[in-house]
SEMI-950928 format. One record per atom (N, C-alpha, C, O): x, y, z; atom name. Coordinates in nm, 2 decimals. Layout:
<zagus>
u, v, w, a
X, Y, Z, CA
...
</zagus>
This chain:
<zagus>
u, v, w, a
6.00, 5.70, 6.85, N
6.00, 5.75, 6.97, CA
6.15, 5.78, 7.02, C
6.24, 5.70, 6.99, O
6.18, 5.89, 7.09, N
6.30, 5.91, 7.15, CA
6.30, 5.89, 7.31, C
6.21, 5.93, 7.38, O
6.37, 5.83, 7.33, N
6.38, 5.77, 7.49, CA
6.45, 5.89, 7.57, C
6.52, 5.97, 7.51, O
6.42, 5.90, 7.69, N
6.47, 5.99, 7.79, CA
6.62, 5.99, 7.79, C
6.68, 6.10, 7.81, O
6.70, 5.89, 7.78, N
6.84, 5.90, 7.79, CA
6.89, 5.94, 7.65, C
7.00, 6.00, 7.65, O
6.83, 5.93, 7.56, N
6.88, 5.99, 7.41, CA
6.86, 6.13, 7.41, C
6.94, 6.21, 7.36, O
6.77, 6.17, 7.48, N
6.72, 6.33, 7.49, CA
6.82, 6.38, 7.57, C
6.88, 6.49, 7.53, O
6.86, 6.32, 7.66, N
6.97, 6.38, 7.77, CA
7.08, 6.39, 7.71, C
7.14, 6.50, 7.71, O
7.15, 6.27, 7.64, N
7.25, 6.28, 7.56, CA
7.25, 6.38, 7.46, C
7.35, 6.44, 7.44, O
7.15, 6.41, 7.38, N
7.15, 6.51, 7.29, CA
7.16, 6.67, 7.33, C
7.22, 6.77, 7.28, O
7.08, 6.66, 7.45, N
7.08, 6.79, 7.51, CA
7.22, 6.83, 7.57, C
7.25, 6.95, 7.58, O
7.30, 6.73, 7.62, N
7.44, 6.73, 7.67, CA
7.52, 6.77, 7.55, C
7.60, 6.87, 7.57, O
7.51, 6.72, 7.44, N
7.60, 6.75, 7.32, CA
7.55, 6.90, 7.27, C
7.64, 6.98, 7.25, O
7.43, 6.91, 7.26, N
7.41, 7.06, 7.23, CA
7.45, 7.16, 7.31, C
7.50, 7.26, 7.26, O
7.45, 7.14, 7.45, N
7.51, 7.21, 7.54, CA
7.67, 7.23, 7.52, C
7.73, 7.33, 7.50, O
7.73, 7.10, 7.53, N
7.85, 7.11, 7.51, CA
7.93, 7.19, 7.35, C
8.04, 7.25, 7.35, O
7.85, 7.17, 7.26, N
7.87, 7.25, 7.14, CA
7.86, 7.41, 7.16, C
7.94, 7.49, 7.11, O
7.75, 7.44, 7.23, N
7.73, 7.55, 7.27, CA
7.84, 7.64, 7.35, C
7.88, 7.75, 7.33, O
7.88, 7.56, 7.45, N
8.00, 7.60, 7.53, CA
8.13, 7.61, 7.45, C
8.21, 7.70, 7.46, O
8.15, 7.54, 7.38, N
8.29, 7.55, 7.29, CA
8.30, 7.62, 7.19, C
8.41, 7.66, 7.14, O
8.18, 7.65, 7.15, N
8.16, 7.77, 7.03, CA
8.18, 7.91, 7.09, C
8.24, 8.00, 7.04, O
8.11, 7.91, 7.21, N
8.11, 8.05, 7.31, CA
8.27, 8.08, 7.33, C
8.32, 8.18, 7.29, O
8.34, 7.97, 7.39, N
8.46, 7.99, 7.42, CA
8.55, 8.03, 7.31, C
8.64, 8.12, 7.32, O
8.52, 7.96, 7.19, N
8.59, 8.02, 7.05, CA
8.57, 8.16, 7.04, C
8.66, 8.23, 7.03, O
8.45, 8.19, 7.04, N
8.42, 8.33, 7.03, CA
8.49, 8.41, 7.11, C
8.56, 8.50, 7.07, O
8.49, 8.39, 7.26, N
8.54, 8.45, 7.37, CA
8.71, 8.50, 7.31, C
8.75, 8.61, 7.28, O
8.77, 8.37, 7.30, N
8.91, 8.39, 7.25, CA
8.92, 8.48, 7.14, C
9.01, 8.57, 7.15, O
8.84, 8.47, 7.03, N
8.85, 8.56, 6.92, CA
8.84, 8.70, 6.99, C
8.92, 8.79, 6.97, O
8.75, 8.71, 7.05, N
8.70, 8.87, 7.11, CA
8.83, 8.93, 7.20, C
8.86, 9.05, 7.20, O
8.89, 8.81, 7.27, N
8.98, 8.88, 7.36, CA
9.09, 8.91, 7.28, C
9.14, 9.03, 7.30, O
9.14, 8.85, 7.20, N
9.23, 8.87, 7.08, CA
9.22, 9.01, 7.02, C
9.31, 9.09, 7.01, O
9.09, 9.03, 6.96, N
9.07, 9.14, 6.89, CA
9.04, 9.27, 6.98, C
9.11, 9.37, 6.96, O
8.94, 9.27, 7.09, N
8.95, 9.38, 7.20, CA
9.06, 9.40, 7.28, C
9.09, 9.52, 7.31, O
9.12, 9.30, 7.33, N
9.25, 9.31, 7.40, CA
9.36, 9.35, 7.34, C
9.45, 9.41, 7.40, O
9.38, 9.31, 7.21, N
9.49, 9.39, 7.14, CA
9.45, 9.54, 7.11, C
9.54, 9.63, 7.09, O
9.33, 9.57, 7.10, N
9.31, 9.70, 7.08, CA
9.33, 9.79, 7.19, C
9.37, 9.90, 7.16, O
9.30, 9.74, 7.32, N
9.34, 9.80, 7.45, CA
9.48, 9.83, 7.47, C
9.51, 9.93, 7.54, O
9.55, 9.76, 7.42, N
9.71, 9.80, 7.44, CA
9.79, 9.82, 7.30, C
9.92, 9.82, 7.29, O
9.71, 9.84, 7.20, N
9.77, 9.87, 7.06, CA
9.86, 9.98, 7.08, C
9.96, 9.97, 7.01, O
9.84, 10.09, 7.14, N
9.91, 10.23, 7.16, CA
10.04, 10.19, 7.22, C
10.15, 10.24, 7.18, O
10.06, 10.10, 7.32, N
10.19, 10.05, 7.35, CA
10.26, 9.94, 7.25, C
10.37, 9.88, 7.29, O
10.21, 9.93, 7.13, N
10.28, 9.83, 7.06, CA
10.27, 9.69, 7.09, C
10.35, 9.61, 7.05, O
10.16, 9.66, 7.16, N
10.13, 9.52, 7.21, CA
10.03, 9.44, 7.15, C
9.93, 9.51, 7.10, O
10.03, 9.31, 7.15, N
9.92, 9.23, 7.12, CA
9.88, 9.14, 7.25, C
9.94, 9.14, 7.36, O
9.77, 9.07, 7.24, N
9.74, 9.00, 7.35, CA
9.84, 8.90, 7.39, C
9.87, 8.87, 7.51, O
9.92, 8.84, 7.27, N
10.02, 8.75, 7.29, CA
10.11, 8.80, 7.36, C
10.16, 8.73, 7.45, O
10.17, 8.92, 7.32, N
10.29, 9.00, 7.38, CA
10.24, 9.01, 7.52, C
10.32, 8.96, 7.61, O
10.13, 9.07, 7.56, N
10.08, 9.09, 7.69, CA
10.09, 8.97, 7.78, C
10.12, 8.97, 7.90, O
10.06, 8.86, 7.71, N
10.07, 8.72, 7.81, CA
10.22, 8.70, 7.82, C
10.27, 8.67, 7.93, O
10.31, 8.71, 7.73, N
10.45, 8.69, 7.74, CA
10.49, 8.77, 7.85, C
10.57, 8.72, 7.93, O
10.46, 8.90, 7.87, N
10.52, 9.01, 7.96, CA
10.46, 8.96, 8.10, C
10.53, 8.95, 8.20, O
10.32, 8.93, 8.09, N
10.26, 8.89, 8.21, CA
10.34, 8.77, 8.28, C
10.38, 8.79, 8.40, O
10.38, 8.66, 8.21, N
10.44, 8.57, 8.25, CA
10.58, 8.60, 8.29, C
10.63, 8.53, 8.38, O
10.65, 8.69, 8.24, N
10.78, 8.73, 8.29, CA
10.78, 8.81, 8.39, C
10.88, 8.83, 8.47, O
10.66, 8.89, 8.41, N
10.64, 8.98, 8.53, CA
10.63, 8.92, 8.66, C
10.65, 8.98, 8.76, O
10.60, 8.80, 8.66, N
10.57, 8.71, 8.79, CA
10.70, 8.69, 8.87, C
10.80, 8.67, 8.81, O
10.70, 8.71, 9.00, N
10.80, 8.71, 9.07, CA
10.92, 8.56, 9.06, C
11.04, 8.56, 9.06, O
10.83, 8.47, 9.03, N
10.90, 8.34, 9.01, CA
10.98, 8.34, 8.88, C
11.07, 8.26, 8.86, O
10.95, 8.44, 8.78, N
11.02, 8.46, 8.65, CA
11.12, 8.58, 8.66, C
11.17, 8.64, 8.56, O
11.16, 8.62, 8.79, N
11.24, 8.74, 8.77, CA
11.37, 8.73, 8.70, C
11.43, 8.81, 8.63, O
11.43, 8.59, 8.73, N
11.57, 8.56, 8.65, CA
11.55, 8.54, 8.51, C
11.65, 8.54, 8.44, O
11.42, 8.52, 8.45, N
11.39, 8.48, 8.31, CA
11.34, 8.35, 8.32, C
11.36, 8.29, 8.42, O
11.27, 8.29, 8.22, N
11.23, 8.16, 8.18, CA
11.30, 8.11, 8.03, C
11.32, 8.17, 7.93, O
11.33, 7.97, 8.05, N
11.35, 7.91, 7.92, CA
11.25, 7.91, 7.82, C
11.14, 7.89, 7.85, O
11.29, 7.92, 7.70, N
11.18, 7.94, 7.60, CA
11.08, 7.81, 7.61, C
10.96, 7.83, 7.59, O
11.14, 7.68, 7.63, N
11.04, 7.57, 7.66, CA
10.96, 7.59, 7.78, C
10.85, 7.55, 7.77, O
11.01, 7.65, 7.89, N
10.93, 7.66, 7.99, CA
10.83, 7.78, 7.99, C
10.75, 7.78, 8.08, O
10.83, 7.87, 7.90, N
10.77, 7.99, 7.86, CA
10.64, 7.93, 7.79, C
10.53, 7.95, 7.81, O
10.71, 7.84, 7.68, N
10.61, 7.77, 7.58, CA
10.50, 7.70, 7.66, C
10.38, 7.72, 7.63, O
10.54, 7.62, 7.76, N
10.45, 7.52, 7.84, CA
10.37, 7.63, 7.92, C
10.25, 7.63, 7.91, O
10.43, 7.73, 8.00, N
10.34, 7.82, 8.07, CA
10.23, 7.86, 7.99, C
10.12, 7.84, 8.03, O
10.25, 7.92, 7.87, N
10.15, 8.00, 7.80, CA
10.08, 7.88, 7.72, C
9.98, 7.92, 7.65, O
10.11, 7.76, 7.71, N
10.05, 7.67, 7.64, CA
10.06, 7.67, 7.48, C
9.97, 7.62, 7.41, O
10.16, 7.72, 7.44, N
10.17, 7.74, 7.30, CA
10.30, 7.65, 7.24, C
10.38, 7.60, 7.32, O
10.31, 7.63, 7.12, N
10.43, 7.56, 7.07, CA
10.54, 7.66, 7.07, C
10.52, 7.78, 7.05, O
10.67, 7.59, 7.09, N
10.79, 7.69, 7.09, CA
10.80, 7.75, 6.93, C
10.87, 7.85, 6.92, O
10.75, 7.69, 6.84, N
10.75, 7.74, 6.70, CA
10.67, 7.87, 6.71, C
10.71, 7.97, 6.66, O
10.54, 7.87, 6.76, N
10.47, 7.99, 6.76, CA
10.54, 8.09, 6.84, C
10.56, 8.20, 6.80, O
10.58, 8.05, 6.97, N
10.65, 8.16, 7.05, CA
10.77, 8.21, 6.99, C
10.81, 8.32, 7.02, O
10.85, 8.13, 6.90, N
10.96, 8.19, 6.84, CA
10.94, 8.32, 6.77, C
11.01, 8.42, 6.80, O
10.86, 8.33, 6.68, N
10.83, 8.46, 6.60, CA
10.80, 8.57, 6.71, C
10.84, 8.69, 6.69, O
10.73, 8.53, 6.80, N
10.68, 8.65, 6.91, CA
10.80, 8.69, 6.98, C
10.81, 8.81, 7.02, O
10.90, 8.59, 7.01, N
11.02, 8.64, 7.09, CA
11.11, 8.73, 6.98, C
11.16, 8.84, 7.01, O
11.11, 8.69, 6.88, N
11.19, 8.77, 6.78, CA
11.13, 8.90, 6.76, C
11.21, 9.00, 6.76, O
11.02, 8.92, 6.75, N
10.92, 9.07, 6.75, CA
10.96, 9.14, 6.88, C
11.01, 9.25, 6.87, O
10.94, 9.07, 6.99, N
10.96, 9.14, 7.11, CA
11.08, 9.17, 7.16, C
11.09, 9.26, 7.24, O
11.20, 9.11, 7.12, N
11.33, 9.15, 7.12, CA
11.37, 9.26, 7.03, C
11.43, 9.36, 7.08, O
11.33, 9.25, 6.91, N
11.33, 9.37, 6.81, CA
11.28, 9.50, 6.89, C
11.33, 9.61, 6.89, O
11.16, 9.48, 6.95, N
11.09, 9.61, 7.01, CA
11.15, 9.63, 7.13, C
11.11, 9.73, 7.20, O
11.25, 9.54, 7.18, N
11.30, 9.60, 7.32, CA
11.24, 9.56, 7.45, C
11.27, 9.61, 7.56, O
11.14, 9.47, 7.42, N
11.06, 9.45, 7.55, CA
11.13, 9.33, 7.63, C
11.12, 9.31, 7.75, O
11.20, 9.24, 7.55, N
11.27, 9.11, 7.61, CA
11.40, 9.11, 7.56, C
11.44, 9.20, 7.48, O
11.48, 9.03, 7.60, N
11.62, 8.97, 7.55, CA
11.64, 8.85, 7.59, C
11.59, 8.80, 7.69, O
11.73, 8.78, 7.50, N
11.78, 8.65, 7.56, CA
11.89, 8.65, 7.64, C
11.97, 8.74, 7.60, O
11.93, 8.59, 7.73, N
12.03, 8.57, 7.81, CA
12.07, 8.41, 7.83, C
11.99, 8.32, 7.83, O
12.19, 8.40, 7.85, N
12.26, 8.26, 7.91, CA
12.20, 8.23, 8.04, C
12.21, 8.32, 8.12, O
12.16, 8.12, 8.06, N
12.13, 8.05, 8.18, CA
12.25, 8.04, 8.27, C
12.34, 7.97, 8.23, O
12.25, 8.11, 8.39, N
12.37, 8.09, 8.47, CA
12.41, 7.95, 8.52, C
12.52, 7.92, 8.54, O
12.30, 7.87, 8.55, N
12.32, 7.76, 8.58, CA
12.34, 7.61, 8.48, C
12.38, 7.50, 8.52, O
12.31, 7.66, 8.35, N
12.33, 7.57, 8.23, CA
12.36, 7.68, 8.11, C
12.28, 7.74, 8.05, O
12.50, 7.68, 8.08, N
12.54, 7.78, 7.97, CA
12.46, 7.74, 7.84, C
12.45, 7.82, 7.75, O
12.41, 7.62, 7.83, N
12.37, 7.57, 7.70, CA
12.23, 7.62, 7.69, C
12.18, 7.61, 7.58, O
12.17, 7.66, 7.79, N
12.03, 7.70, 7.79, CA
12.03, 7.85, 7.80, C
12.12, 7.92, 7.86, O
11.90, 7.90, 7.73, N
11.90, 8.05, 7.70, CA
11.76, 8.08, 7.77, C
11.66, 8.00, 7.77, O
11.76, 8.20, 7.83, N
11.65, 8.26, 7.92, CA
11.61, 8.37, 7.84, C
11.69, 8.44, 7.78, O
11.45, 8.38, 7.83, N
11.38, 8.50, 7.79, CA
11.37, 8.58, 7.93, C
11.32, 8.54, 8.03, O
11.41, 8.69, 7.91, N
11.42, 8.80, 8.03, CA
11.35, 8.93, 8.00, C
11.35, 8.98, 7.88, O
11.29, 8.99, 8.07, N
11.22, 9.12, 8.03, CA
11.30, 9.23, 8.06, C
11.36, 9.22, 8.17, O
11.33, 9.34, 7.97, N
11.42, 9.44, 7.97, CA
11.36, 9.54, 8.05, C
11.23, 9.55, 8.07, O
11.45, 9.64, 8.11, N
11.38, 9.76, 8.17, CA
11.28, 9.83, 8.08, C
11.18, 9.87, 8.14, O
11.29, 9.84, 7.96, N
11.21, 9.90, 7.88, CA
11.07, 9.81, 7.87, C
10.97, 9.87, 7.89, O
11.07, 9.69, 7.85, N
10.97, 9.60, 7.88, CA
10.89, 9.61, 7.99, C
10.77, 9.61, 7.99, O
10.98, 9.62, 8.10, N
10.90, 9.65, 8.24, CA
10.83, 9.77, 8.25, C
10.72, 9.76, 8.31, O
10.86, 9.88, 8.20, N
10.82, 10.00, 8.18, CA
10.68, 9.99, 8.11, C
10.57, 10.03, 8.15, O
10.71, 9.94, 7.99, N
10.59, 9.91, 7.90, CA
10.49, 9.85, 7.99, C
10.38, 9.91, 8.02, O
10.52, 9.72, 8.05, N
10.43, 9.65, 8.11, CA
10.37, 9.72, 8.22, C
10.24, 9.74, 8.22, O
10.45, 9.77, 8.32, N
10.41, 9.82, 8.45, CA
10.32, 9.96, 8.43, C
10.20, 9.99, 8.46, O
10.41, 10.04, 8.37, N
10.34, 10.20, 8.37, CA
10.25, 10.21, 8.26, C
10.15, 10.27, 8.29, O
10.25, 10.15, 8.13, N
10.17, 10.19, 8.02, CA
10.07, 10.07, 8.01, C
9.95, 10.11, 8.02, O
10.07, 9.96, 8.00, N
9.99, 9.85, 7.96, CA
9.91, 9.81, 8.09, C
9.78, 9.80, 8.08, O
9.96, 9.80, 8.20, N
9.88, 9.76, 8.31, CA
9.76, 9.83, 8.35, C
9.66, 9.77, 8.38, O
9.77, 9.96, 8.36, N
9.64, 10.05, 8.36, CA
9.54, 10.03, 8.25, C
9.43, 10.02, 8.29, O
9.56, 10.02, 8.13, N
9.47, 9.98, 8.04, CA
9.44, 9.84, 8.02, C
9.35, 9.82, 7.95, O
9.51, 9.74, 8.08, N
9.46, 9.59, 8.10, CA
9.35, 9.58, 8.21, C
9.25, 9.52, 8.20, O
9.39, 9.66, 8.32, N
9.30, 9.67, 8.43, CA
9.17, 9.74, 8.37, C
9.06, 9.68, 8.39, O
9.16, 9.84, 8.32, N
9.03, 9.91, 8.27, CA
8.96, 9.79, 8.16, C
8.84, 9.78, 8.15, O
9.04, 9.73, 8.10, N
8.99, 9.62, 8.00, CA
8.91, 9.52, 8.06, C
8.79, 9.49, 8.02, O
8.98, 9.47, 8.18, N
8.92, 9.38, 8.26, CA
8.79, 9.42, 8.33, C
8.70, 9.34, 8.35, O
8.80, 9.54, 8.38, N
8.66, 9.60, 8.43, CA
8.56, 9.61, 8.35, C
8.44, 9.59, 8.39, O
8.59, 9.65, 8.20, N
8.48, 9.65, 8.13, CA
8.42, 9.53, 8.07, C
8.30, 9.51, 8.05, O
8.53, 9.42, 8.04, N
8.48, 9.28, 8.01, CA
8.42, 9.22, 8.11, C
8.33, 9.14, 8.08, O
8.43, 9.23, 8.25, N
8.38, 9.17, 8.35, CA
8.25, 9.27, 8.42, C
8.20, 9.24, 8.53, O
8.23, 9.36, 8.35, N
8.13, 9.44, 8.40, CA
7.98, 9.35, 8.43, C
7.94, 9.27, 8.35, O
7.93, 9.38, 8.54, N
7.81, 9.32, 8.59, CA
7.84, 9.17, 8.66, C
7.75, 9.10, 8.70, O
7.99, 9.12, 8.65, N
8.00, 9.01, 8.71, CA
8.05, 9.04, 8.87, C
8.15, 9.12, 8.89, O
7.99, 8.97, 8.95, N
8.00, 8.97, 9.10, CA
8.13, 8.89, 9.11, C
8.18, 8.82, 9.03, O
8.16, 8.92, 9.25, N
8.32, 8.84, 9.28, CA
8.27, 8.69, 9.28, C
8.36, 8.60, 9.26, O
8.14, 8.66, 9.31, N
8.09, 8.52, 9.30, CA
8.10, 8.45, 9.16, C
8.15, 8.34, 9.14, O
8.05, 8.54, 9.06, N
8.05, 8.49, 8.92, CA
8.20, 8.47, 8.87, C
8.24, 8.38, 8.80, O
8.27, 8.57, 8.91, N
8.42, 8.56, 8.87, CA
8.48, 8.44, 8.93, C
8.55, 8.37, 8.86, O
8.46, 8.41, 9.06, N
8.51, 8.28, 9.12, CA
8.46, 8.16, 9.04, C
8.54, 8.08, 9.00, O
8.35, 8.14, 9.02, N
8.28, 8.04, 8.95, CA
8.32, 8.04, 8.81, C
8.33, 7.93, 8.75, O
8.34, 8.14, 8.75, N
8.39, 8.13, 8.60, CA
8.52, 8.07, 8.62, C
8.55, 7.97, 8.56, O
8.60, 8.12, 8.70, N
8.74, 8.08, 8.72, CA
8.74, 7.91, 8.72, C
8.79, 7.84, 8.64, O
8.66, 7.89, 8.84, N
8.65, 7.75, 8.85, CA
8.60, 7.65, 8.77, C
8.62, 7.53, 8.79, O
8.54, 7.70, 8.67, N
8.49, 7.59, 8.56, CA
8.60, 7.60, 8.46, C
8.64, 7.50, 8.40, O
8.66, 7.73, 8.43, N
8.78, 7.73, 8.34, CA
8.88, 7.65, 8.38, C
8.95, 7.58, 8.29, O
8.91, 7.64, 8.51, N
9.03, 7.55, 8.55, CA
8.99, 7.40, 8.53, C
9.07, 7.33, 8.49, O
8.87, 7.36, 8.57, N
8.82, 7.25, 8.55, CA
8.81, 7.20, 8.40, C
8.85, 7.09, 8.37, O
8.76, 7.29, 8.30, N
8.78, 7.25, 8.19, CA
8.91, 7.25, 8.14, C
8.92, 7.17, 8.04, O
9.03, 7.33, 8.19, N
9.14, 7.31, 8.11, CA
9.23, 7.19, 8.17, C
9.32, 7.14, 8.10, O
9.19, 7.15, 8.30, N
9.25, 7.03, 8.37, CA
9.20, 6.92, 8.27, C
9.27, 6.83, 8.23, O
9.08, 6.92, 8.23, N
9.03, 6.82, 8.13, CA
9.09, 6.80, 8.02, C
9.12, 6.68, 7.99, O
9.11, 6.91, 7.95, N
9.18, 6.94, 7.81, CA
9.34, 6.89, 7.82, C
9.40, 6.83, 7.72, O
9.39, 6.92, 7.94, N
9.53, 6.89, 7.95, CA
9.53, 6.73, 7.96, C
9.63, 6.67, 7.92, O
9.43, 6.67, 8.02, N
9.43, 6.52, 8.01, CA
9.42, 6.46, 7.89, C
9.49, 6.36, 7.86, O
9.32, 6.52, 7.81, N
9.33, 6.49, 7.68, CA
9.46, 6.49, 7.59, C
9.48, 6.41, 7.50, O
9.55, 6.61, 7.63, N
9.65, 6.64, 7.54, CA
9.77, 6.53, 7.57, C
9.85, 6.48, 7.49, O
9.76, 6.50, 7.69, N
9.86, 6.40, 7.74, CA
9.86, 6.26, 7.68, C
9.95, 6.18, 7.68, O
9.74, 6.24, 7.63, N
9.69, 6.11, 7.55, CA
9.73, 6.12, 7.40, C
9.76, 6.02, 7.34, O
9.73, 6.25, 7.34, N
9.77, 6.25, 7.21, CA
9.91, 6.26, 7.18, C
9.97, 6.36, 7.23, O
9.98, 6.18, 7.10, N
10.12, 6.19, 7.06, CA
10.16, 6.33, 7.01, C
10.08, 6.40, 6.94, O
10.28, 6.37, 7.07, N
10.30, 6.52, 7.03, CA
10.36, 6.51, 6.86, C
10.44, 6.43, 6.81, O
10.31, 6.63, 6.81, N
10.35, 6.63, 6.64, CA
10.49, 6.73, 6.67, C
10.52, 6.78, 6.78, O
10.57, 6.73, 6.56, N
10.68, 6.82, 6.57, CA
10.69, 6.94, 6.61, C
10.78, 6.98, 6.68, O
10.56, 7.03, 6.57, N
10.56, 7.16, 6.61, CA
10.51, 7.18, 6.75, C
10.50, 7.30, 6.79, O
10.46, 7.06, 6.82, N
10.42, 7.08, 6.94, CA
10.52, 7.05, 7.08, C
10.53, 6.94, 7.13, O
10.57, 7.15, 7.11, N
10.68, 7.16, 7.22, CA
10.64, 7.18, 7.37, C
10.71, 7.19, 7.46, O
10.48, 7.19, 7.38, N
10.45, 7.23, 7.52, CA
10.45, 7.14, 7.61, C
10.39, 7.16, 7.71, O
10.50, 7.03, 7.59, N
10.49, 6.92, 7.69, CA
10.59, 6.92, 7.77, C
10.70, 6.96, 7.72, O
10.60, 6.88, 7.90, N
10.71, 6.86, 7.99, CA
10.81, 6.80, 7.93, C
10.78, 6.71, 7.85, O
10.95, 6.83, 7.98, N
11.06, 6.77, 7.94, CA
11.13, 6.80, 7.82, C
11.24, 6.74, 7.79, O
11.07, 6.90, 7.74, N
11.13, 6.94, 7.60, CA
11.25, 7.03, 7.63, C
11.25, 7.10, 7.73, O
11.35, 7.04, 7.56, N
11.45, 7.12, 7.56, CA
11.45, 7.25, 7.51, C
11.38, 7.28, 7.41, O
11.51, 7.35, 7.58, N
11.49, 7.49, 7.52, CA
11.58, 7.49, 7.38, C
11.65, 7.40, 7.34, O
11.54, 7.61, 7.33, N
11.62, 7.62, 7.20, CA
11.76, 7.64, 7.20, C
11.81, 7.65, 7.09, O
</zagus>
């Protein structure tokens, strides 16, 4: 005989498994379909995220590599190859931080700003409309609320786990 408490725990774990599997599938589909949406601009979803981060008013003077990695929640190692490709493509450049000559900043170039604002943004907005079709404003607000709640819990877990050599996304890491 299964007791109600056990059934509740089993049901909770089944729902948890489905939530995380659907999140995994959504992340994969975002990469696949999002990259397809901006492929004519030579962008991927990762590059779209970098340009989006650098387009914010508070990043107008650029962002340190470590700061950008923390913002995007990726390792500096993963970001490094992306920065190399985006620099080669002329979307970003590295500059010396005026406040600390030892630090380097990732800065969006004029070409990158043109690609982001004039070419990619209209396609990204159309992509959002398609992906969020039939979502009400309330649905979107609730989804964001639950994603923020989940992200907060996952960040708490991350803080408990010792950082590995390639995990530079924690606060206090030095820039390249």
